[in-house]
Steps between C-alpha positions, in 0.01 A plus 500: 500500500846356444612224736770606740728239651689531823692239691330327792706670773418852381134412454479340842636821656250708305213278616613510861540879488153544348321219683293752695368629169398149399327435836746223597690654793808312621439221250768346285343392175610223268556680174422320179483648151131599520539673834808678369304649212198588717732667749684692231175612343381616841823690569496659156139609555576623852795718403372626166172626368451522124872534449524787749663509840300396805215747554619585851604863513544783742321829479760692304435860589253756630361551150374139492349553846322813375343289225367266769345795685317619189264203531371613842183708479322693773133588515341780706383424852134597505472448878786716626315615810460143629804362679532145374773251423540283193656153526628333185649149487631281223693171503601548135817707534816335368852616426830323439773447755798711382745235623353174371245605238234289672154654535400652833130492585343764719175597662475875516275684745439868431310714750447870445284791609436714193496876471390604153600200287436126490700242306313344208515126571556367148794736453644377832463139384682573173767701685570212741507247215787690332744388772466136392824480297700758693775394740456694826564444867193491724594831656554675168166371369314626808663843486433548128130417543473712815665806344286474185177482700602792724576708191174401326254524789650744753303315772451587865629156592659213307624163618628225275582152625689266268451140615764286330427130446739274688820422308790318652310454825495873579181706522535871424247777550607851400292806576512876467266762640434871445277750683269467796219251524 
């Protein structure tokens, strides 16, 4: 990688603006030549990936969303006559903030009462993993997942709770519900 040189004032502003990325909040750093190069390497890595633009992107259109849905698989409900509920939980849902590009971490709680179909769990895991590099608001993410599961399962009841990890000191919990319990 070629060495890039910037004057100290510009570099100091860059470091102060990105100090939260370097885990030194509100810290003014003494910048010597080694730190300059480490910082530049970090910034180059952060904003590029193999010569491409940052991997943060928004879901472009409904066609891309349809490709996401193709991963979801349903299996037949062999116990239709029994009225039971299924609770699914995973702390492994992530997406990107559409405003900052930082990752958002979620716990998702899915509760449903099936009619004729059940969701195959591995397909659900793969489906949720696809949101990892997509920039979406919390509300948009919840509604996409909810609508896809309604379309796939046609359940008697569905409730999804999206528990957002605290960011900026604010706790958010978004939920949507369909049908009678």
